[in-house]
N, CA, C and O atoms as a printed pandas DataFrame, in Angstrom:
     atom_number atom_name residue_name chain_id  residue_number  x_coord  y_coord  z_coord
0              1         N          MET        A               1    0.838   -1.188    0.000
1              2        CA          MET        A               1    0.000    0.000    0.000
2              3         C          MET        A               1    0.878    1.243    0.000
3              4         O          MET        A               1    1.961    1.257    0.585
4              5         N          GLN        A               2    0.407    2.257   -0.647
5              6        CA          GLN        A               2    1.136    3.506   -0.768
6              7         C          GLN        A               2    0.761    4.481    0.332
7              8         O          GLN        A               2   -0.133    4.231    1.141
8              9         N          LEU        A               3    1.462    5.585    0.335
9             10        CA          LEU        A               3    1.169    6.691    1.235
10            11         C          LEU        A               3    0.678    7.859    0.397
11            12         O          LEU        A               3    1.316    8.246   -0.581
12            13         N          THR        A               4   -0.451    8.410    0.786
13            14        CA          THR        A               4   -0.979    9.608    0.156
14            15         C          THR        A               4   -0.942   10.716    1.193
15            16         O          THR        A               4   -1.337   10.513    2.342
16            17         N          ILE        A               5   -0.465   11.893    0.787
17            18        CA          ILE        A               5   -0.385   13.029    1.701
18            19         C          ILE        A               5   -1.168   14.188    1.097
19            20         O          ILE        A               5   -0.821   14.703    0.035
20            21         N          ALA        A               6   -2.227   14.589    1.790
21            22        CA          ALA        A               6   -3.008   15.756    1.379
22            23         C          ALA        A               6   -2.576   16.935    2.241
23            24         O          ALA        A               6   -2.256   16.770    3.418
24            25         N          GLU        A               7   -2.570   18.119    1.650
25            26        CA          GLU        A               7   -2.127   19.320    2.370
26            27         C          GLU        A               7   -3.242   20.353    2.406
27            28         O          GLU        A               7   -3.957   20.556    1.424
28            29         N          ASP        A               8   -3.377   21.003    3.561
29            30        CA          ASP        A               8   -4.385   22.039    3.750
30            31         C          ASP        A               8   -3.796   23.090    4.683
31            32         O          ASP        A               8   -2.850   22.809    5.420
32            33         N          THR        A               9   -4.344   24.283    4.653
33            34        CA          THR        A               9   -3.898   25.347    5.550
34            35         C          THR        A               9   -5.096   25.878    6.319
35            36         O          THR        A               9   -6.142   26.177    5.741
36            37         N          VAL        A              10   -4.927   25.991    7.632
37            38        CA          VAL        A              10   -5.941   26.580    8.503
38            39         C          VAL        A              10   -5.227   27.606    9.364
39            40         O          VAL        A              10   -4.417   27.252   10.220
40            41         N          GLY        A              11   -5.528   28.879    9.136
41            42        CA          GLY        A              11   -4.813   29.934    9.849
42            43         C          GLY        A              11   -3.333   29.866    9.520
43            44         O          GLY        A              11   -2.955   29.842    8.348
44            45         N          SER        A              12   -2.496   29.834   10.542
45            46        CA          SER        A              12   -1.050   29.764   10.313
46            47         C          SER        A              12   -0.532   28.332   10.308
47            48         O          SER        A              12    0.670   28.106   10.166
48            49         N          ALA        A              13   -1.431   27.366   10.461
49            50        CA          ALA        A              13   -1.019   25.956   10.513
50            51         C          ALA        A              13   -1.181   25.292    9.151
51            52         O          ALA        A              13   -2.184   25.479    8.463
52            53         N          THR        A              14   -0.180   24.520    8.783
53            54        CA          THR        A              14   -0.281   23.672    7.605
54            55         C          THR        A              14   -0.585   22.267    8.089
55            56         O          THR        A              14    0.086   21.747    8.980
56            57         N          ILE        A              15   -1.593   21.661    7.499
57            58        CA          ILE        A              15   -2.009   20.324    7.897
58            59         C          ILE        A              15   -1.621   19.342    6.802
59            60         O          ILE        A              15   -1.953   19.529    5.632
60            61         N          LEU        A              16   -0.915   18.300    7.201
61            62        CA          LEU        A              16   -0.613   17.196    6.306
62            63         C          LEU        A              16   -1.435   16.005    6.772
63            64         O          LEU        A              16   -1.295   15.560    7.912
64            65         N          ALA        A              17   -2.285   15.490    5.907
65            66        CA          ALA        A              17   -3.108   14.327    6.240
66            67         C          ALA        A              17   -2.521   13.111    5.536
67            68         O          ALA        A              17   -2.521   13.027    4.308
68            69         N          ALA        A              18   -2.021   12.170    6.337
69            70        CA          ALA        A              18   -1.387   10.969    5.795
70            71         C          ALA        A              18   -2.407    9.839    5.713
71            72         O          ALA        A              18   -3.144    9.578    6.664
72            73         N          GLN        A              19   -2.438    9.179    4.571
73            74        CA          GLN        A              19   -3.358    8.065    4.376
74            75         C          GLN        A              19   -2.566    6.876    3.844
75            76         O          GLN        A              19   -1.824    7.005    2.870
76            77         N          GLY        A              20   -2.723    5.726    4.481
77            78        CA          GLY        A              20   -2.024    4.521    4.041
78            79         C          GLY        A              20   -1.030    4.045    5.077
79            80         O          GLY        A              20   -1.369    3.884    6.249
80            81         N          ARG        A              21    0.211    3.819    4.637
81            82        CA          ARG        A              21    1.260    3.292    5.512
82            83         C          ARG        A              21    2.504    4.178    5.436
83            84         O          ARG        A              21    2.883    4.649    4.364
84            85         N          ILE        A              22    3.124    4.392    6.583
85            86        CA          ILE        A              22    4.435    5.044    6.612
86            87         C          ILE        A              22    5.420    3.954    7.001
87            88         O          ILE        A              22    5.451    3.498    8.144
88            89         N          ASP        A              23    6.224    3.546    6.026
89            90        CA          ASP        A              23    7.197    2.484    6.256
90            91         C          ASP        A              23    8.486    2.820    5.516
91            92         O          ASP        A              23    8.660    3.947    5.051
92            93         N          SER        A              24    9.381    1.861    5.405
93            94        CA          SER        A              24   10.674    2.144    4.781
94            95         C          SER        A              24   10.536    2.548    3.318
95            96         O          SER        A              24   11.414    3.223    2.780
96            97         N          ASN        A              25    9.452    2.146    2.671
97            98        CA          ASN        A              25    9.245    2.508    1.268
98            99         C          ASN        A              25    8.609    3.880    1.083
99           100         O          ASN        A              25    8.745    4.482    0.017
100          101         N          THR        A              26    7.919    4.382    2.098
101          102        CA          THR        A              26    7.157    5.622    1.942
102          103         C          THR        A              26    7.599    6.756    2.863
103          104         O          THR        A              26    7.176    7.898    2.679
104          105         N          SER        A              27    8.435    6.461    3.842
105          106        CA          SER        A              27    8.788    7.480    4.839
106          107         C          SER        A              27    9.537    8.662    4.228
107          108         O          SER        A              27    9.398    9.793    4.694
108          109         N          LYS        A              28   10.321    8.410    3.199
109          110        CA          LYS        A              28   11.079    9.495    2.568
110          111         C          LYS        A              28   10.138   10.568    2.005
111          112         O          LYS        A              28   10.425   11.762    2.090
112          113         N          GLN        A              29    9.030   10.135    1.440
113          114        CA          GLN        A              29    8.031   11.055    0.882
114          115         C          GLN        A              29    7.523   12.017    1.960
115          116         O          GLN        A              29    7.447   13.224    1.732
116          117         N          LEU        A              30    7.179   11.485    3.121
117          118        CA          LEU        A              30    6.701   12.326    4.215
118          119         C          LEU        A              30    7.821   13.207    4.748
119          120         O          LEU        A              30    7.611   14.391    5.011
120          121         N          GLY        A              31    8.996   12.639    4.906
121          122        CA          GLY        A              31   10.133   13.399    5.426
122          123         C          GLY        A              31   10.481   14.593    4.561
123          124         O          GLY        A              31   10.737   15.682    5.075
124          125         N          GLU        A              32   10.493   14.400    3.258
125          126        CA          GLU        A              32   10.811   15.502    2.345
126          127         C          GLU        A              32    9.777   16.618    2.449
127          128         O          GLU        A              32   10.125   17.798    2.432
128          129         N          ARG        A              33    8.509   16.241    2.555
129          130        CA          ARG        A              33    7.450   17.260    2.650
130          131         C          ARG        A              33    7.537   18.019    3.965
131          132         O          ARG        A              33    7.422   19.244    3.985
132          133         N          LEU        A              34    7.742   17.291    5.072
133          134        CA          LEU        A              34    7.874   17.938    6.380
134          135         C          LEU        A              34    9.073   18.876    6.410
135          136         O          LEU        A              34    8.962   20.019    6.854
136          137         N          ASN        A              35   10.209   18.398    5.943
137          138        CA          ASN        A              35   11.417   19.229    5.948
138          139         C          ASN        A              35   11.237   20.480    5.106
139          140         O          ASN        A              35   11.669   21.562    5.505
140          141         N          ALA        A              36   10.605   20.347    3.947
141          142        CA          ALA        A              36   10.386   21.507    3.077
142          143         C          ALA        A              36    9.512   22.549    3.771
143          144         O          ALA        A              36    9.804   23.743    3.707
144          145         N          LEU        A              37    8.453   22.108    4.426
145          146        CA          LEU        A              37    7.568   23.048    5.126
146          147         C          LEU        A              37    8.294   23.761    6.263
147          148         O          LEU        A              37    8.195   24.980    6.403
148          149         N          ILE        A              38    9.011   23.006    7.058
149          150        CA          ILE        A              38    9.696   23.589    8.214
150          151         C          ILE        A              38   10.820   24.515    7.766
151          152         O          ILE        A              38   10.983   25.604    8.318
152          153         N          GLU        A              39   11.591   24.095    6.776
153          154        CA          GLU        A              39   12.683   24.930    6.258
154          155         C          GLU        A              39   12.153   26.217    5.627
155          156         O          GLU        A              39   12.836   27.241    5.635
156          157         N          ALA        A              40   10.930   26.164    5.079
157          158        CA          ALA        A              40   10.333   27.347    4.446
158          159         C          ALA        A              40    9.785   28.332    5.469
159          160         O          ALA        A              40    9.321   29.413    5.105
160          161         N          GLY        A              41    9.835   27.964    6.748
161          162        CA          GLY        A              41    9.387   28.879    7.788
162          163         C          GLY        A              41    7.933   28.731    8.192
163          164         O          GLY        A              41    7.369   29.633    8.811
164          165         N          THR        A              42    7.319   27.613    7.855
165          166        CA          THR        A              42    5.940   27.367    8.284
166          167         C          THR        A              42    5.887   27.395    9.810
167          168         O          THR        A              42    6.623   26.652   10.460
168          169         N          PRO        A              43    5.027   28.240   10.397
169          170        CA          PRO        A              43    5.029   28.385   11.859
170          171         C          PRO        A              43    4.568   27.149   12.612
171          172         O          PRO        A              43    5.070   26.867   13.700
172          173         N          SER        A              44    3.617   26.404   12.048
173          174        CA          SER        A              44    3.178   25.181   12.722
174          175         C          SER        A              44    2.683   24.163   11.699
175          176         O          SER        A              44    2.036   24.499   10.707
176          177         N          VAL        A              45    3.013   22.910   11.983
177          178        CA          VAL        A              45    2.618   21.805   11.119
178          179         C          VAL        A              45    1.837   20.808   11.968
179          180         O          VAL        A              45    2.294   20.385   13.031
180          181         N          VAL        A              46    0.666   20.444   11.488
181          182        CA          VAL        A              46   -0.156   19.424   12.128
182          183         C          VAL        A              46   -0.194   18.224   11.190
183          184         O          VAL        A              46   -0.528   18.358   10.013
184          185         N          ILE        A              47    0.148   17.061   11.715
185          186        CA          ILE        A              47    0.106   15.839   10.920
186          187         C          ILE        A              47   -1.113   15.039   11.365
187          188         O          ILE        A              47   -1.163   14.524   12.481
188          189         N          ASP        A              48   -2.086   14.946   10.479
189          190        CA          ASP        A              48   -3.323   14.217   10.756
190          191         C          ASP        A              48   -3.112   12.758   10.351
191          192         O          ASP        A              48   -2.952   12.449    9.170
192          193         N          LEU        A              49   -3.113   11.870   11.341
193          194        CA          LEU        A              49   -2.868   10.452   11.097
194          195         C          LEU        A              49   -4.152    9.627   11.181
195          196         O          LEU        A              49   -4.099    8.416   11.395
196          197         N          GLY        A              50   -5.293   10.273   11.017
197          198        CA          GLY        A              50   -6.579    9.599   11.120
198          199         C          GLY        A              50   -6.794    8.503   10.093
199          200         O          GLY        A              50   -7.547    7.563   10.349
200          201         N          GLU        A              51   -6.155    8.599    8.945
201          202        CA          GLU        A              51   -6.304    7.601    7.880
202          203         C          GLU        A              51   -5.070    6.717    7.758
203          204         O          GLU        A              51   -4.924    5.972    6.789
204          205         N          LEU        A              52   -4.181    6.805    8.749
205          206        CA          LEU        A              52   -2.959    6.002    8.713
206          207         C          LEU        A              52   -3.259    4.595    9.202
207          208         O          LEU        A              52   -3.895    4.413   10.241
208          209         N          LEU        A              53   -2.801    3.605    8.452
209          210        CA          LEU        A              53   -3.026    2.207    8.820
210          211         C          LEU        A              53   -1.873    1.630    9.625
211          212         O          LEU        A              53   -2.074    0.750   10.463
212          213         N          TYR        A              54   -0.649    2.129    9.368
213          214        CA          TYR        A              54    0.530    1.532    9.993
214          215         C          TYR        A              54    1.682    2.525    9.926
215          216         O          TYR        A              54    1.789    3.309    8.984
216          217         N          ILE        A              55    2.541    2.481   10.941
217          218        CA          ILE        A              55    3.778    3.255   10.922
218          219         C          ILE        A              55    4.903    2.361   11.430
219          220         O          ILE        A              55    4.771    1.722   12.474
220          221         N          SER        A              56    5.998    2.319   10.700
221          222        CA          SER        A              56    7.149    1.488   11.070
222          223         C          SER        A              56    8.199    2.343   11.768
223          224         O          SER        A              56    8.013    3.545   11.959
224          225         N          SER        A              57    9.295    1.713   12.143
225          226        CA          SER        A              57   10.389    2.452   12.777
226          227         C          SER        A              57   10.934    3.531   11.845
227          228         O          SER        A              57   11.379    4.579   12.311
228          229         N          ALA        A              58   10.903    3.289   10.545
229          230        CA          ALA        A              58   11.349    4.311    9.589
230          231         C          ALA        A              58   10.439    5.536    9.655
231          232         O          ALA        A              58   10.909    6.667    9.529
232          233         N          GLY        A              59    9.158    5.316    9.849
233          234        CA          GLY        A              59    8.216    6.423    9.987
234          235         C          GLY        A              59    8.433    7.200   11.268
235          236         O          GLY        A              59    8.392    8.430   11.272
236          237         N          PHE        A              60    8.666    6.473   12.368
237          238        CA          PHE        A              60    8.946    7.151   13.638
238          239         C          PHE        A              60   10.225    7.983   13.525
239          240         O          PHE        A              60   10.306    9.086   14.065
240          241         N          ARG        A              61   11.210    7.450   12.828
241          242        CA          ARG        A              61   12.478    8.178   12.643
242          243         C          ARG        A              61   12.233    9.503   11.923
243          244         O          ARG        A              61   12.770   10.536   12.324
244          245         N          ILE        A              62   11.430    9.477   10.871
245          246        CA          ILE        A              62   11.111   10.692   10.111
246          247         C          ILE        A              62   10.420   11.713   11.008
247          248         O          ILE        A              62   10.736   12.901   10.954
248          249         N          LEU        A              63    9.481   11.257   11.830
249          250        CA          LEU        A              63    8.782   12.177   12.731
250          251         C          LEU        A              63    9.731   12.778   13.761
251          252         O          LEU        A              63    9.630   13.963   14.080
252          253         N          LEU        A              64   10.647   11.975   14.281
253          254        CA          LEU        A              64   11.622   12.491   15.251
254          255         C          LEU        A              64   12.547   13.526   14.620
255          256         O          LEU        A              64   12.839   14.556   15.229
256          257         N          ILE        A              65   13.005   13.257   13.413
257          258        CA          ILE        A              65   13.869   14.215   12.705
258          259         C          ILE        A              65   13.107   15.520   12.465
259          260         O          ILE        A              65   13.654   16.606   12.661
260          261         N          ALA        A              66   11.853   15.413   12.044
261          262        CA          ALA        A              66   11.039   16.611   11.804
262          263         C          ALA        A              66   10.812   17.384   13.095
263          264         O          ALA        A              66   10.836   18.615   13.093
264          265         N          ALA        A              67   10.595   16.678   14.189
265          266        CA          ALA        A              67   10.379   17.348   15.480
266          267         C          ALA        A              67   11.624   18.113   15.908
267          268         O          ALA        A              67   11.525   19.232   16.411
268          269         N          ARG        A              68   12.783   17.520   15.714
269          270        CA          ARG        A              68   14.040   18.215   16.056
270          271         C          ARG        A              68   14.236   19.452   15.190
271          272         O          ARG        A              68   14.620   20.511   15.686
272          273         N          LEU        A              69   13.972   19.312   13.901
273          274        CA          LEU        A              69   14.117   20.445   12.987
274          275         C          LEU        A              69   13.123   21.548   13.345
275          276         O          LEU        A              69   13.480   22.727   13.353
276          277         N          ALA        A              70   11.886   21.174   13.641
277          278        CA          ALA        A              70   10.875   22.167   14.018
278          279         C          ALA        A              70   11.298   22.904   15.279
279          280         O          ALA        A              70   11.162   24.124   15.361
280          281         N          GLU        A              71   11.804   22.178   16.250
281          282        CA          GLU        A              71   12.253   22.815   17.489
282          283         C          GLU        A              71   13.399   23.786   17.221
283          284         O          GLU        A              71   13.429   24.883   17.778
284          285         N          ALA        A              72   14.333   23.387   16.376
285          286        CA          ALA        A              72   15.472   24.248   16.048
286          287         C          ALA        A              72   15.035   25.505   15.305
287          288         O          ALA        A              72   15.662   26.555   15.441
288          289         N          ARG        A              73   13.961   25.406   14.520
289          290        CA          ARG        A              73   13.473   26.542   13.723
290          291         C          ARG        A              73   12.390   27.338   14.447
291          292         O          ARG        A              73   11.904   28.342   13.926
292          293         N          GLY        A              74   12.012   26.896   15.638
293          294        CA          GLY        A              74   10.965   27.590   16.381
294          295         C          GLY        A              74    9.570   27.344   15.839
295          296         O          GLY        A              74    8.668   28.154   16.050
296          297         N          ALA        A              75    9.389   26.239   15.148
297          298        CA          ALA        A              75    8.083   25.896   14.580
298          299         C          ALA        A              75    7.381   24.888   15.481
299          300         O          ALA        A              75    8.024   24.157   16.235
300          301         N          GLY        A              76    6.061   24.858   15.393
301          302        CA          GLY        A              76    5.288   23.870   16.132
302          303         C          GLY        A              76    5.048   22.638   15.285
303          304         O          GLY        A              76    4.887   22.734   14.068
304          305         N          LEU        A              77    5.025   21.484   15.926
305          306        CA          LEU        A              77    4.719   20.230   15.240
306          307         C          LEU        A              77    3.813   19.420   16.155
307          308         O          LEU        A              77    4.171   19.143   17.300
308          309         N          ALA        A              78    2.640   19.039   15.656
309          310        CA          ALA        A              78    1.684   18.273   16.459
310          311         C          ALA        A              78    1.070   17.178   15.603
311          312         O          ALA        A              78    1.030   17.271   14.376
312          313         N          LEU        A              79    0.593   16.141   16.275
313          314        CA          LEU        A              79   -0.067   15.020   15.618
314          315         C          LEU        A              79   -1.523   14.975   16.065
315          316         O          LEU        A              79   -1.858   15.429   17.159
316          317         N          CYS        A              80   -2.381   14.430   15.219
317          318        CA          CYS        A              80   -3.784   14.296   15.620
318          319         C          CYS        A              80   -4.427   13.104   14.934
319          320         O          CYS        A              80   -3.917   12.569   13.949
320          321         N          GLY        A              81   -5.576   12.703   15.496
321          322        CA          GLY        A              81   -6.431   11.710   14.869
322          323         C          GLY        A              81   -5.923   10.283   14.865
323          324         O          GLY        A              81   -6.363    9.490   14.032
324          325         N          LEU        A              82   -5.022    9.926   15.753
325          326        CA          LEU        A              82   -4.471    8.575   15.744
326          327         C          LEU        A              82   -5.555    7.534   16.015
327          328         O          LEU        A              82   -6.332    7.665   16.961
328          329         N          SER        A              83   -5.598    6.510   15.182
329          330        CA          SER        A              83   -6.518    5.395   15.417
330          331         C          SER        A              83   -6.019    4.609   16.627
331          332         O          SER        A              83   -4.861    4.759   17.018
332          333         N          PRO        A              84   -6.862    3.784   17.221
333          334        CA          PRO        A              84   -6.398    2.982   18.360
334          335         C          PRO        A              84   -5.187    2.106   18.023
335          336         O          PRO        A              84   -4.303    1.921   18.861
336          337         N          GLU        A              85   -5.145    1.568   16.800
337          338        CA          GLU        A              85   -4.026    0.713   16.400
338          339         C          GLU        A              85   -2.730    1.506   16.292
339          340         O          GLU        A              85   -1.685    1.074   16.780
340          341         N          VAL        A              86   -2.805    2.663   15.655
341          342        CA          VAL        A              86   -1.609    3.501   15.504
342          343         C          VAL        A              86   -1.201    4.070   16.861
343          344         O          VAL        A              86   -0.010    4.158   17.161
344          345         N          ARG        A              87   -2.167    4.452   17.672
345          346        CA          ARG        A              87   -1.849    4.962   19.015
346          347         C          ARG        A              87   -1.113    3.900   19.831
347          348         O          ARG        A              87   -0.193    4.218   20.585
348          349         N          ARG        A              88   -1.519    2.644   19.679
349          350        CA          ARG        A              88   -0.858    1.550   20.386
350          351         C          ARG        A              88    0.612    1.456   19.986
351          352         O          ARG        A              88    1.468    1.221   20.839
352          353         N          LEU        A              89    0.915    1.635   18.705
353          354        CA          LEU        A              89    2.306    1.616   18.245
354          355         C          LEU        A              89    3.090    2.780   18.848
355          356         O          LEU        A              89    4.237    2.610   19.260
356          357         N          PHE        A              90    2.477    3.954   18.901
357          358        CA          PHE        A              90    3.128    5.104   19.532
358          359         C          PHE        A              90    3.391    4.825   21.010
359          360         O          PHE        A              90    4.460    5.146   21.528
360          361         N          ASP        A              91    2.413    4.226   21.683
361          362        CA          ASP        A              91    2.558    3.941   23.112
362          363         C          ASP        A              91    3.614    2.869   23.373
363          364         O          ASP        A              91    4.407    2.992   24.307
364          365         N          LEU        A              92    3.627    1.819   22.551
365          366        CA          LEU        A              92    4.601    0.736   22.739
366          367         C          LEU        A              92    6.034    1.244   22.652
367          368         O          LEU        A              92    6.893    0.837   23.435
368          369         N          GLY        A              93    6.287    2.128   21.707
369          370        CA          GLY        A              93    7.628    2.684   21.542
370          371         C          GLY        A              93    7.881    3.911   22.395
371          372         O          GLY        A              93    8.946    4.521   22.309
372          373         N          GLN        A              94    6.916    4.275   23.214
373          374        CA          GLN        A              94    6.969    5.453   24.073
374          375         C          GLN        A              94    7.145    6.750   23.282
375          376         O          GLN        A              94    7.681    7.734   23.793
376          377         N          PHE        A              95    6.689    6.735   22.035
377          378        CA          PHE        A              95    6.740    7.939   21.211
378          379         C          PHE        A              95    5.632    8.916   21.597
379          380         O          PHE        A              95    5.710   10.101   21.272
380          381         N          SER        A              96    4.609    8.430   22.282
381          382        CA          SER        A              96    3.510    9.302   22.715
382          383         C          SER        A              96    4.008   10.408   23.627
383          384         O          SER        A              96    3.413   11.484   23.686
384          385         N          ARG        A              97    5.088   10.152   24.330
385          386        CA          ARG        A              97    5.645   11.155   25.244
386          387         C          ARG        A              97    6.446   12.226   24.509
387          388         O          ARG        A              97    6.747   13.275   25.079
388          389         N          LEU        A              98    6.788   11.972   23.261
389          390        CA          LEU        A              98    7.683   12.868   22.532
390          391         C          LEU        A              98    6.970   13.878   21.642
391          392         O          LEU        A              98    7.580   14.841   21.178
392          393         N          PHE        A              99    5.683   13.659   21.406
393          394        CA          PHE        A              99    4.935   14.526   20.496
394          395         C          PHE        A              99    3.656   15.018   21.160
395          396         O          PHE        A              99    3.032   14.280   21.922
396          397         N          PRO        A             100    3.258   16.263   20.880
397          398        CA          PRO        A             100    1.916   16.678   21.278
398          399         C          PRO        A             100    0.913   15.936   20.391
399          400         O          PRO        A             100    0.965   16.044   19.166
400          401         N          ILE        A             101    0.012   15.193   21.004
401          402        CA          ILE        A             101   -0.972   14.408   20.259
402          403         C          ILE        A             101   -2.369   14.854   20.679
403          404         O          ILE        A             101   -2.689   14.907   21.867
404          405         N          PHE        A             102   -3.191   15.173   19.684
405          406        CA          PHE        A             102   -4.541   15.658   19.932
406          407         C          PHE        A             102   -5.553   14.737   19.268
407          408         O          PHE        A             102   -5.248   14.073   18.277
408          409         N          ALA        A             103   -6.746   14.705   19.819
409          410        CA          ALA        A             103   -7.799   13.832   19.293
410          411         C          ALA        A             103   -8.272   14.298   17.922
411          412         O          ALA        A             103   -8.511   13.481   17.033
412          413         N          THR        A             104   -8.407   15.613   17.749
413          414        CA          THR        A             104   -8.957   16.138   16.500
414          415         C          THR        A             104   -8.011   17.139   15.847
415          416         O          THR        A             104   -7.120   17.703   16.483
416          417         N          ARG        A             105   -8.236   17.332   14.581
417          418        CA          ARG        A             105   -7.480   18.319   13.809
418          419         C          ARG        A             105   -7.723   19.721   14.357
419          420         O          ARG        A             105   -6.796   20.523   14.479
420          421         N          GLU        A             106   -8.978   20.003   14.684
421          422        CA          GLU        A             106   -9.332   21.329   15.193
422          423         C          GLU        A             106   -8.591   21.641   16.490
423          424         O          GLU        A             106   -8.075   22.744   16.670
424          425         N          GLU        A             107   -8.542   20.662   17.389
425          426        CA          GLU        A             107   -7.841   20.849   18.654
426          427         C          GLU        A             107   -6.344   21.067   18.424
427          428         O          GLU        A             107   -5.728   21.910   19.077
428          429         N          ALA        A             108   -5.768   20.315   17.504
429          430        CA          ALA        A             108   -4.342   20.459   17.206
430          431         C          ALA        A             108   -4.039   21.837   16.626
431          432         O          ALA        A             108   -3.052   22.468   17.004
432          433         N          VAL        A             109   -4.884   22.304   15.711
433          434        CA          VAL        A             109   -4.684   23.630   15.106
434          435         C          VAL        A             109   -4.825   24.716   16.165
435          436         O          VAL        A             109   -4.038   25.663   16.190
436          437         N          ARG        A             110   -5.813   24.589   17.030
437          438        CA          ARG        A             110   -6.027   25.578   18.086
438          439         C          ARG        A             110   -4.813   25.643   19.017
439          440         O          ARG        A             110   -4.378   26.733   19.387
440          441         N          GLN        A             111   -4.275   24.512   19.389
441          442        CA          GLN        A             111   -3.120   24.474   20.287
442          443         C          GLN        A             111   -1.842   24.925   19.585
443          444         O          GLN        A             111   -0.939   25.479   20.212
444          445         N          ALA        A             112   -1.777   24.679   18.274
445          446        CA          ALA        A             112   -0.583   25.054   17.518
446          447         C          ALA        A             112   -0.475   26.566   17.371
447          448         O          ALA        A             112    0.603   27.097   17.102
448          449         N          GLY        A             113   -1.594   27.251   17.550
449          450        CA          GLY        A             113   -1.565   28.713   17.483
450          451         C          GLY        A             113   -1.721   29.176   16.095
451          452         O          GLY        A             113   -1.721   30.381   15.842
């Protein structure tokens, strides 16, 4: 299965909605998009994972790299909409502690400022 990334803007936040799987074959696609947004000075990025079926260690690595870059650039990075299955993967790897995670896109955008 492939990864599809839709982009939207709400206020000062750019929302990336990931659909499918983030794994070793698709993580580069997400990483390039995240890095481009953050490097361009986007003040906040919300990653909507509501349609995500699976994330591998390669996907977690991309998110960690993006979080470090966002912090260095003074940008916000938040996640939202995790399904119970994807949330379980975040919890198992203790990645839930490393990212602001919100139930809805609206809540994430509001908190992102």
